[in-house]
Each structure stands twice: as structure tokens, then as C-alpha cells.
C-alpha positions as CSV (number, residue, x, y, z in Angstrom):
1,X,-20.9,-7.8,8.3
2,X,-23.6,-9.1,10.6
3,X,-23.6,-9.5,14.3
4,X,-22.3,-13.0,13.8
5,X,-19.6,-12.2,11.3
6,X,-19.5,-12.4,7.5
7,X,-21.7,-14.3,5.2
8,X,-19.7,-14.7,2.0
9,X,-20.6,-16.9,-0.9
10,X,-18.1,-19.7,-1.7
11,X,-17.9,-18.4,-5.3
12,X,-16.6,-15.1,-4.1
13,X,-14.0,-16.7,-1.7
14,X,-12.7,-19.0,-4.4
15,X,-12.7,-16.2,-7.0
16,X,-10.4,-14.2,-4.8
17,X,-8.1,-17.2,-4.3
18,X,-8.1,-17.9,-8.0
19,X,-7.1,-14.3,-9.0
20,X,-4.3,-14.3,-6.4
21,X,-3.0,-17.6,-7.7
22,X,-3.2,-16.5,-11.3
23,X,-1.3,-13.2,-10.5
24,X,1.3,-15.0,-8.3
25,X,0.3,-12.8,-5.4
26,X,1.0,-15.6,-3.0
27,X,3.1,-18.7,-3.0
28,X,3.1,-21.9,-1.0
29,X,6.2,-22.7,0.9
30,X,7.7,-26.2,0.6
31,X,8.5,-26.0,4.3
32,X,4.8,-26.1,5.3
33,X,3.9,-29.6,6.5
34,X,0.5,-29.4,4.7
35,X,1.7,-27.9,1.5
36,X,1.4,-31.2,-0.5
37,X,-2.1,-31.7,0.8
38,X,-3.1,-28.2,0.0
39,X,-1.8,-28.5,-3.6
40,X,-3.6,-31.8,-4.0
41,X,-6.9,-30.3,-2.8
42,X,-6.4,-27.3,-5.1
43,X,-5.7,-29.5,-8.1
44,X,-8.9,-31.5,-7.4
45,X,-11.1,-28.4,-6.7
46,X,-13.6,-28.1,-9.5
47,X,-16.6,-26.0,-10.6
48,X,-19.6,-28.2,-11.3
49,X,-23.0,-27.3,-12.9
50,X,-25.9,-29.2,-11.4
51,X,-28.9,-30.4,-13.5
52,X,-30.9,-27.5,-12.2
53,X,-28.2,-25.0,-13.4
54,X,-26.7,-24.2,-10.1
55,X,-22.9,-23.9,-10.0
56,X,-21.2,-25.6,-7.1
57,X,-17.5,-25.8,-6.2
58,X,-16.0,-28.7,-4.4
59,X,-13.4,-31.4,-4.4
60,X,-13.7,-33.4,-7.6
61,X,-13.3,-36.8,-5.9
62,X,-15.1,-38.0,-2.8
63,X,-11.8,-39.1,-1.2
64,X,-10.3,-35.6,-1.5
65,X,-11.3,-32.8,0.9
66,X,-11.5,-29.1,0.3
67,X,-10.9,-27.8,3.8
68,X,-7.5,-26.4,3.2
69,X,-8.5,-24.7,0.0
70,X,-11.5,-23.0,1.7
71,X,-9.4,-22.0,4.7
72,X,-6.8,-20.4,2.6
73,X,-9.5,-18.8,0.4
74,X,-11.3,-17.3,3.5
75,X,-8.0,-15.9,4.8
76,X,-7.2,-14.4,1.3
77,X,-10.7,-13.0,0.9
78,X,-10.4,-11.3,4.3
79,X,-7.0,-9.9,3.6
80,X,-8.1,-8.6,0.2
81,X,-11.5,-7.1,1.2
82,X,-11.6,-6.4,4.9
83,X,-8.1,-6.0,6.3
84,X,-6.2,-2.8,5.7
85,X,-3.5,-3.2,3.0
86,X,0.1,-3.3,4.1
87,X,3.0,-1.8,2.4
88,X,3.7,-3.8,-0.8
89,X,7.3,-2.6,-1.0
90,X,8.8,-4.8,1.7
91,X,12.4,-5.4,0.9
92,X,13.8,-7.0,4.1
93,X,12.2,-10.4,3.6
94,X,14.7,-13.2,3.1
95,X,13.1,-14.6,-0.1
96,X,14.4,-17.8,-1.8
97,X,12.3,-18.7,-4.9
98,X,13.4,-22.4,-4.5
99,X,11.6,-22.6,-1.2
100,X,8.2,-22.3,-2.8
101,X,6.1,-24.6,-4.9
């Protein structure tokens, strides 16, 4: 960290998000108002290679934003790398798999 916070490459943030998604480490609740928007952004988030060989990550279409994807990615990066882990054996949560996308 610096005096101003953290300077984390977008690739690292998105990589953490991608791994957590692939391993089903988090789910998106259908009850969230922005869940459909987040999923649309996620589906349109692409890796692109520029002519100079630089990899960029952004929404595939100009009409789609990537704000929610990056916000969730930052939160997940922080939780996985900076925050102290919490007990993974929580059993008192009322979990209904049909409430998630």
C-alpha cells in the first residue's frame, strides 16, 4: 500500500474475480436490484490485445459499461488479499440456491 491507498493492475483485480467465479466462491443474488446489469456487464467484459501487444480489459460494446464488474472485482480482490479471512464453516446462513443466479 501507499499513503494514498493501493495501486492494483486491472488484470490482477479481474483475475481474482475470474477465479472466484470459476470456483463458485460467490454467487449473485436475484434479489439485488442491479444483478441483471452486473451479469450483462460481466458477459460483455472481454480481454483485448492491442496492435502494440498490450492486453486491455473492458466492456466489449461501447454501450455497455464495466463499472459494476470493476467494483465487485475490487471488493473481491481486497477480501482475498488484504482482509483477514473469516471462518469458512458458517452453517447458520439461510441459503436457498434458487435465490441466486
